[in-house]
N, CA, C and O atoms as a GROMACS GRO file, in nm:
protein
  396
    1MET      N    1   0.082  -0.120   0.000
    1MET     CA    2   0.000   0.000   0.000
    1MET      C    3   0.086   0.126   0.000
    1MET      O    4   0.047   0.229  -0.055
    2TYR      N    5   0.204   0.116   0.063
    2TYR     CA    6   0.292   0.234   0.066
    2TYR      C    7   0.340   0.272  -0.073
    2TYR      O    8   0.362   0.390  -0.100
    3LEU      N    9   0.358   0.174  -0.161
    3LEU     CA   10   0.394   0.205  -0.299
    3LEU      C   11   0.283   0.284  -0.367
    3LEU      O   12   0.310   0.381  -0.438
    4ILE      N   13   0.161   0.243  -0.346
    4ILE     CA   14   0.046   0.311  -0.408
    4ILE      C   15   0.032   0.454  -0.354
    4ILE      O   16   0.007   0.547  -0.430
    5ILE      N   17   0.047   0.469  -0.224
    5ILE     CA   18   0.030   0.602  -0.162
    5ILE      C   19   0.139   0.698  -0.208
    5ILE      O   20   0.110   0.813  -0.243
    6THR      N   21   0.264   0.652  -0.210
    6THR     CA   22   0.371   0.742  -0.253
    6THR      C   23   0.364   0.770  -0.404
    6THR      O   24   0.397   0.880  -0.448
    7ALA      N   25   0.320   0.673  -0.482
    7ALA     CA   26   0.303   0.696  -0.626
    7ALA      C   27   0.191   0.797  -0.650
    7ALA      O   28   0.203   0.883  -0.737
    8LEU      N   29   0.083   0.786  -0.574
    8LEU     CA   30  -0.026   0.882  -0.586
    8LEU      C   31   0.020   1.022  -0.547
    8LEU      O   32  -0.014   1.120  -0.614
    9ALA      N   33   0.097   1.032  -0.439
    9ALA     CA   34   0.150   1.163  -0.398
    9ALA      C   35   0.244   1.218  -0.505
    9ALA      O   36   0.244   1.339  -0.531
   10ALA      N   37   0.324   1.131  -0.566
   10ALA     CA   38   0.416   1.175  -0.672
   10ALA      C   39   0.340   1.226  -0.794
   10ALA      O   40   0.377   1.328  -0.851
   11VAL      N   41   0.235   1.157  -0.832
   11VAL     CA   42   0.156   1.199  -0.949
   11VAL      C   43   0.086   1.332  -0.920
   11VAL      O   44   0.085   1.422  -1.005
   12ILE      N   45   0.027   1.345  -0.803
   12ILE     CA   46  -0.044   1.468  -0.768
   12ILE      C   47   0.052   1.587  -0.764
   12ILE      O   48   0.022   1.693  -0.818
   13THR      N   49   0.168   1.570  -0.699
   13THR     CA   50   0.263   1.681  -0.692
   13THR      C   51   0.322   1.713  -0.830
   13THR      O   52   0.354   1.829  -0.857
   14THR      N   53   0.337   1.612  -0.914
   14THR     CA   54   0.386   1.638  -1.051
   14THR      C   55   0.286   1.722  -1.130
   14THR      O   56   0.325   1.813  -1.202
   15ILE      N   57   0.158   1.691  -1.116
   15ILE     CA   58   0.055   1.769  -1.185
   15ILE      C   59   0.054   1.913  -1.135
   15ILE      O   60   0.046   2.007  -1.214
   16ILE      N   61   0.061   1.930  -1.003
   16ILE     CA   62   0.062   2.065  -0.946
   16ILE      C   63   0.188   2.139  -0.991
   16ILE      O   64   0.180   2.257  -1.025
   17TRP      N   65   0.304   2.071  -0.991
   17TRP     CA   66   0.428   2.134  -1.036
   17TRP      C   67   0.418   2.174  -1.184
   17TRP      O   68   0.462   2.282  -1.222
   18TYR      N   69   0.360   2.087  -1.266
   18TYR     CA   70   0.352   2.116  -1.410
   18TYR      C   71   0.260   2.234  -1.438
   18TYR      O   72   0.289   2.315  -1.526
   19VAL      N   73   0.152   2.244  -1.364
   19VAL     CA   74   0.060   2.357  -1.383
   19VAL      C   75   0.130   2.488  -1.346
   19VAL      O   76   0.107   2.590  -1.410
   20ASN      N   77   0.214   2.485  -1.243
   20ASN     CA   78   0.286   2.604  -1.197
   20ASN      C   79   0.431   2.606  -1.244
   20ASN      O   80   0.514   2.671  -1.182
   21ALA      N   81   0.463   2.535  -1.352
   21ALA     CA   82   0.602   2.510  -1.394
   21ALA      C   83   0.687   2.635  -1.414
   21ALA      O   84   0.801   2.636  -1.366
   22PRO      N   85   0.641   2.738  -1.480
   22PRO     CA   86   0.733   2.851  -1.498
   22PRO      C   87   0.771   2.917  -1.365
   22PRO      O   88   0.882   2.970  -1.352
   23ASP      N   89   0.683   2.914  -1.269
   23ASP     CA   90   0.708   2.979  -1.140
   23ASP      C   91   0.747   2.872  -1.038
   23ASP      O   92   0.663   2.794  -0.994
   24ASN      N   93   0.875   2.869  -1.001
   24ASN     CA   94   0.923   2.769  -0.905
   24ASN      C   95   0.939   2.833  -0.767
   24ASN      O   96   1.033   2.802  -0.694
   25LYS      N   97   0.847   2.921  -0.733
   25LYS     CA   98   0.857   2.997  -0.609
   25LYS      C   99   0.852   2.908  -0.486
   25LYS      O  100   0.923   2.934  -0.388
   26TYR      N  101   0.770   2.804  -0.489
   26TYR     CA  102   0.750   2.721  -0.371
   26TYR      C  103   0.824   2.588  -0.377
   26TYR      O  104   0.792   2.496  -0.302
   27LYS      N  105   0.922   2.576  -0.465
   27LYS     CA  106   1.008   2.458  -0.474
   27LYS      C  107   0.927   2.329  -0.490
   27LYS      O  108   0.959   2.227  -0.428
   28LEU      N  109   0.823   2.332  -0.573
   28LEU     CA  110   0.742   2.213  -0.596
   28LEU      C  111   0.819   2.104  -0.670
   28LEU      O  112   0.786   1.986  -0.657
   29GLY      N  113   0.920   2.142  -0.746
   29GLY     CA  114   1.004   2.043  -0.812
   29GLY      C  115   1.077   1.956  -0.711
   29GLY      O  116   1.095   1.836  -0.733
   30THR      N  117   1.119   2.016  -0.601
   30THR     CA  118   1.187   1.941  -0.496
   30THR      C  119   1.091   1.841  -0.431
   30THR      O  120   1.127   1.726  -0.407
   31LEU      N  121   0.969   1.884  -0.404
   31LEU     CA  122   0.869   1.795  -0.346
   31LEU      C  123   0.838   1.681  -0.442
   31LEU      O  124   0.822   1.566  -0.399
   32THR      N  125   0.828   1.712  -0.568
   32THR     CA  126   0.802   1.610  -0.669
   32THR      C  127   0.915   1.506  -0.672
   32THR      O  128   0.889   1.386  -0.678
   33LEU      N  129   1.039   1.554  -0.667
   33LEU     CA  130   1.152   1.462  -0.667
   33LEU      C  131   1.158   1.376  -0.541
   33LEU      O  132   1.197   1.259  -0.546
   34ILE      N  133   1.119   1.432  -0.428
   34ILE     CA  134   1.114   1.355  -0.304
   34ILE      C  135   1.018   1.238  -0.319
   34ILE      O  136   1.051   1.124  -0.285
   35PHE      N  137   0.898   1.266  -0.370
   35PHE     CA  138   0.797   1.160  -0.382
   35PHE      C  139   0.831   1.060  -0.492
   35PHE      O  140   0.806   0.941  -0.476
   36TRP      N  141   0.888   1.107  -0.605
   36TRP     CA  142   0.927   1.013  -0.710
   36TRP      C  143   1.043   0.926  -0.664
   36TRP      O  144   1.050   0.809  -0.701
   37GLY      N  145   1.134   0.981  -0.586
   37GLY     CA  146   1.243   0.902  -0.530
   37GLY      C  147   1.193   0.792  -0.439
   37GLY      O  148   1.239   0.678  -0.445
   38ALA      N  149   1.097   0.826  -0.353
   38ALA     CA  150   1.038   0.726  -0.264
   38ALA      C  151   0.962   0.621  -0.344
   38ALA      O  152   0.968   0.502  -0.312
   39THR      N  153   0.890   0.664  -0.446
   39THR     CA  154   0.815   0.569  -0.528
   39THR      C  155   0.908   0.474  -0.600
   39THR      O  156   0.882   0.354  -0.606
   40LEU      N  157   1.017   0.525  -0.655
   40LEU     CA  158   1.114   0.439  -0.722
   40LEU      C  159   1.178   0.341  -0.624
   40LEU      O  160   1.198   0.224  -0.657
   41MET      N  161   1.209   0.388  -0.504
   41MET     CA  162   1.266   0.301  -0.402
   41MET      C  163   1.170   0.188  -0.367
   41MET      O  164   1.211   0.072  -0.360
   42TRP      N  165   1.043   0.220  -0.344
   42TRP     CA  166   0.943   0.116  -0.310
   42TRP      C  167   0.921   0.021  -0.427
   42TRP      O  168   0.902  -0.099  -0.407
   43LEU      N  169   0.923   0.073  -0.550
   43LEU     CA  170   0.904  -0.012  -0.666
   43LEU      C  171   1.016  -0.115  -0.680
   43LEU      O  172   0.990  -0.233  -0.704
   44VAL      N  173   1.139  -0.069  -0.664
   44VAL     CA  174   1.252  -0.162  -0.671
   44VAL      C  175   1.242  -0.264  -0.558
   44VAL      O  176   1.266  -0.383  -0.580
   45ASP      N  177   1.207  -0.220  -0.440
   45ASP     CA  178   1.190  -0.310  -0.326
   45ASP      C  179   1.082  -0.415  -0.353
   45ASP      O  180   1.103  -0.533  -0.325
   46HIS      N  181   0.969  -0.373  -0.408
   46HIS     CA  182   0.860  -0.467  -0.439
   46HIS      C  183   0.901  -0.567  -0.547
   46HIS      O  184   0.873  -0.686  -0.535
   47VAL      N  185   0.966  -0.520  -0.651
   47VAL     CA  186   1.005  -0.609  -0.761
   47VAL      C  187   1.107  -0.713  -0.713
   47VAL      O  188   1.092  -0.831  -0.742
   48ILE      N  189   1.208  -0.668  -0.640
   48ILE     CA  190   1.310  -0.762  -0.590
   48ILE      C  191   1.248  -0.862  -0.493
   48ILE      O  192   1.278  -0.981  -0.501
   49ALA      N  193   1.163  -0.815  -0.403
   49ALA     CA  194   1.098  -0.907  -0.308
   49ALA      C  195   1.007  -1.004  -0.380
   49ALA      O  196   1.001  -1.122  -0.344
   50PHE      N  197   0.936  -0.958  -0.482
   50PHE     CA  198   0.846  -1.046  -0.557
   50PHE      C  199   0.924  -1.151  -0.634
   50PHE      O  200   0.882  -1.267  -0.641
   51LEU      N  201   1.037  -1.112  -0.692
   51LEU     CA  202   1.117  -1.207  -0.770
   51LEU      C  203   1.190  -1.308  -0.682
   51LEU      O  204   1.206  -1.424  -0.720
   52THR      N  205   1.234  -1.265  -0.565
   52THR     CA  206   1.309  -1.355  -0.479
   52THR      C  207   1.221  -1.439  -0.386
   52THR      O  208   1.249  -1.556  -0.363
   53GLU      N  209   1.115  -1.379  -0.334
   53GLU     CA  210   1.032  -1.448  -0.236
   53GLU      C  211   0.897  -1.491  -0.289
   53GLU      O  212   0.836  -1.583  -0.234
   54GLY      N  213   0.850  -1.427  -0.395
   54GLY     CA  214   0.716  -1.457  -0.447
   54GLY      C  215   0.610  -1.393  -0.359
   54GLY      O  216   0.638  -1.298  -0.285
   55GLY      N  217   0.492  -1.445  -0.367
   55GLY     CA  218   0.383  -1.391  -0.286
   55GLY      C  219   0.312  -1.276  -0.354
   55GLY      O  220   0.318  -1.261  -0.476
   56GLU      N  221   0.245  -1.195  -0.272
   56GLU     CA  222   0.170  -1.080  -0.324
   56GLU      C  223   0.264  -0.966  -0.359
   56GLU      O  224   0.365  -0.944  -0.293
   57PHE      N  225   0.228  -0.894  -0.465
   57PHE     CA  226   0.309  -0.778  -0.504
   57PHE      C  227   0.275  -0.658  -0.420
   57PHE      O  228   0.366  -0.583  -0.380
   58PHE      N  229   0.148  -0.636  -0.390
   58PHE     CA  230   0.105  -0.523  -0.308
   58PHE      C  231   0.064  -0.571  -0.170
   58PHE      O  232  -0.011  -0.667  -0.156
   59ASP      N  233   0.115  -0.504  -0.069
   59ASP     CA  234   0.078  -0.532   0.069
   59ASP      C  235  -0.030  -0.432   0.109
   59ASP      O  236  -0.004  -0.312   0.114
   60THR      N  237  -0.149  -0.481   0.137
   60THR     CA  238  -0.260  -0.391   0.169
   60THR      C  239  -0.296  -0.395   0.317
   60THR      O  240  -0.410  -0.368   0.354
   61SER      N  241  -0.200  -0.427   0.400
   61SER     CA  242  -0.226  -0.433   0.544
   61SER      C  243  -0.232  -0.292   0.603
   61SER      O  244  -0.196  -0.194   0.538
   62LEU      N  245  -0.277  -0.285   0.725
   62LEU     CA  246  -0.284  -0.157   0.796
   62LEU      C  247  -0.144  -0.100   0.817
   62LEU      O  248  -0.124   0.021   0.805
   63ASP      N  249  -0.048  -0.186   0.848
   63ASP     CA  250   0.089  -0.139   0.867
   63ASP      C  251   0.146  -0.076   0.740
   63ASP      O  252   0.213   0.027   0.747
   64ALA      N  253   0.118  -0.137   0.626
   64ALA     CA  254   0.167  -0.083   0.499
   64ALA      C  255   0.100   0.051   0.468
   64ALA      O  256   0.165   0.141   0.414
   65THR      N  257  -0.027   0.064   0.501
   65THR     CA  258  -0.097   0.190   0.480
   65THR      C  259  -0.041   0.299   0.570
   65THR      O  260  -0.019   0.412   0.526
   66LEU      N  261  -0.018   0.266   0.696
   66LEU     CA  262   0.039   0.364   0.789
   66LEU      C  263   0.181   0.403   0.747
   66LEU      O  264   0.220   0.519   0.764
   67LEU      N  265   0.257   0.309   0.694
   67LEU     CA  266   0.390   0.342   0.645
   67LEU      C  267   0.383   0.439   0.528
   67LEU      O  268   0.462   0.533   0.520
   68GLY      N  269   0.290   0.417   0.436
   68GLY     CA  270   0.272   0.508   0.324
   68GLY      C  271   0.233   0.648   0.368
   68GLY      O  272   0.284   0.747   0.315
   69ILE      N  273   0.144   0.657   0.465
   69ILE     CA  274   0.103   0.787   0.518
   69ILE      C  275   0.220   0.854   0.589
   69ILE      O  276   0.241   0.975   0.574
   70THR      N  277   0.296   0.777   0.666
   70THR     CA  278   0.411   0.832   0.738
   70THR      C  279   0.517   0.884   0.642
   70THR      O  280   0.573   0.992   0.664
   71VAL      N  281   0.545   0.809   0.537
   71VAL     CA  282   0.644   0.853   0.438
   71VAL      C  283   0.597   0.980   0.368
   71VAL      O  284   0.677   1.070   0.343
   72THR      N  285   0.470   0.988   0.337
   72THR     CA  286   0.415   1.108   0.273
   72THR      C  287   0.427   1.228   0.365
   72THR      O  288   0.464   1.337   0.321
   73ILE      N  289   0.396   1.210   0.492
   73ILE     CA  290   0.408   1.320   0.588
   73ILE      C  291   0.553   1.362   0.605
   73ILE      O  292   0.582   1.482   0.614
   74CYS      N  293   0.645   1.266   0.609
   74CYS     CA  294   0.788   1.299   0.620
   74CYS      C  295   0.837   1.375   0.497
   74CYS      O  296   0.918   1.467   0.509
   75GLY      N  297   0.789   1.338   0.379
   75GLY     CA  298   0.825   1.410   0.258
   75GLY      C  299   0.774   1.553   0.262
   75GLY      O  300   0.845   1.646   0.225
   76LEU      N  301   0.650   1.570   0.307
   76LEU     CA  302   0.594   1.705   0.319
   76LEU      C  303   0.668   1.786   0.425
   76LEU      O  304   0.688   1.906   0.409
   77LEU      N  305   0.709   1.721   0.533
   77LEU     CA  306   0.784   1.790   0.638
   77LEU      C  307   0.921   1.836   0.587
   77LEU      O  308   0.963   1.948   0.614
   78ALA      N  309   0.990   1.748   0.514
   78ALA     CA  310   1.120   1.786   0.457
   78ALA      C  311   1.104   1.902   0.360
   78ALA      O  312   1.186   1.994   0.359
   79TRP      N  313   0.998   1.898   0.276
   79TRP     CA  314   0.972   2.007   0.182
   79TRP      C  315   0.942   2.137   0.256
   79TRP      O  316   0.985   2.244   0.213
   80THR      N  317   0.868   2.129   0.365
   80THR     CA  318   0.835   2.248   0.444
   80THR      C  319   0.961   2.310   0.503
   80THR      O  320   0.975   2.432   0.504
   81ILE      N  321   1.052   2.227   0.550
   81ILE     CA  322   1.178   2.279   0.605
   81ILE      C  323   1.258   2.347   0.494
   81ILE      O  324   1.314   2.455   0.516
   82ILE      N  325   1.265   2.286   0.378
   82ILE     CA  326   1.335   2.346   0.264
   82ILE      C  327   1.270   2.479   0.227
   82ILE      O  328   1.338   2.577   0.196
   83LEU      N  329   1.137   2.481   0.229
   83LEU     CA  330   1.063   2.602   0.194
   83LEU      C  331   1.087   2.713   0.296
   83LEU      O  332   1.102   2.829   0.259
   84LEU      N  333   1.090   2.678   0.424
   84LEU     CA  334   1.115   2.779   0.527
   84LEU      C  335   1.257   2.833   0.519
   84LEU      O  336   1.280   2.952   0.543
   85ILE      N  337   1.351   2.748   0.485
   85ILE     CA  338   1.491   2.794   0.473
   85ILE      C  339   1.508   2.885   0.352
   85ILE      O  340   1.579   2.985   0.360
   86SER      N  341   1.443   2.852   0.241
   86SER     CA  342   1.458   2.934   0.120
   86SER      C  343   1.379   3.064   0.129
   86SER      O  344   1.412   3.160   0.058
   87ASP      N  345   1.276   3.070   0.211
   87ASP     CA  346   1.197   3.192   0.236
   87ASP      C  347   1.152   3.260   0.107
   87ASP      O  348   1.198   3.370   0.076
   88PRO      N  349   1.063   3.195   0.029
   88PRO     CA  350   1.027   3.249  -0.102
   88PRO      C  351   0.953   3.382  -0.098
   88PRO      O  352   0.960   3.459  -0.194
   89LYS      N  353   0.884   3.413   0.009
   89LYS     CA  354   0.812   3.540   0.016
   89LYS      C  355   0.893   3.648   0.087
   89LYS      O  356   0.848   3.762   0.098
   90GLY      N  357   1.011   3.614   0.136
   90GLY     CA  358   1.096   3.712   0.202
   90GLY      C  359   1.044   3.757   0.337
   90GLY      O  360   1.073   3.869   0.380
   91ILE      N  361   0.970   3.673   0.404
   91ILE     CA  362   0.911   3.710   0.533
   91ILE      C  363   1.019   3.728   0.639
   91ILE      O  364   1.015   3.822   0.718
   92TYR      N  365   1.117   3.637   0.640
   92TYR     CA  366   1.223   3.647   0.740
   92TYR      C  367   1.310   3.771   0.716
   92TYR      O  368   1.355   3.834   0.812
   93LYS      N  369   1.334   3.805   0.592
   93LYS     CA  370   1.410   3.925   0.561
   93LYS      C  371   1.339   4.049   0.615
   93LYS      O  372   1.400   4.135   0.678
   94LYS      N  373   1.209   4.055   0.590
   94LYS     CA  374   1.130   4.170   0.637
   94LYS      C  375   1.124   4.172   0.790
   94LYS      O  376   1.128   4.279   0.850
   95LEU      N  377   1.114   4.056   0.850
   95LEU     CA  378   1.101   4.044   0.994
   95LEU      C  379   1.229   4.091   1.064
   95LEU      O  380   1.223   4.162   1.164
   96PHE      N  381   1.343   4.051   1.011
   96PHE     CA  382   1.469   4.084   1.076
   96PHE      C  383   1.522   4.222   1.036
   96PHE      O  384   1.615   4.272   1.099
   97GLN      N  385   1.465   4.284   0.935
   97GLN     CA  386   1.508   4.419   0.898
   97GLN      C  387   1.429   4.525   0.972
   97GLN      O  388   1.465   4.643   0.968
   98MET      N  389   1.324   4.485   1.039
   98MET     CA  390   1.245   4.583   1.116
   98MET      C  391   1.327   4.630   1.236
   98MET      O  392   1.399   4.552   1.297
   99LYS      N  393   1.314   4.757   1.268
   99LYS     CA  394   1.390   4.812   1.380
   99LYS      C  395   1.299   4.872   1.482
   99LYS      O  396   1.346   4.923   1.584
   0.00000   0.00000   0.00000
């Protein structure tokens, strides 16, 4: 399930990034790469496990769902930290220049 959740997050962020493509103000490309990287990692993990161990390709258990949600939240958290550091609206500059 975590593969499906991260792939869905990657597709959604890619669509949002593409719609806003000329303006990279909010670093959506970085968020897209975070989710596509996680999706590629899970895909390789699933393929190797399926080829070596067999069994089901998709794990639809509650643990797998919670892992997918946790990874998505961690990706959003990392993107938020990157966004706060880059300060696209210049809020910190304005805040610290006030006297």
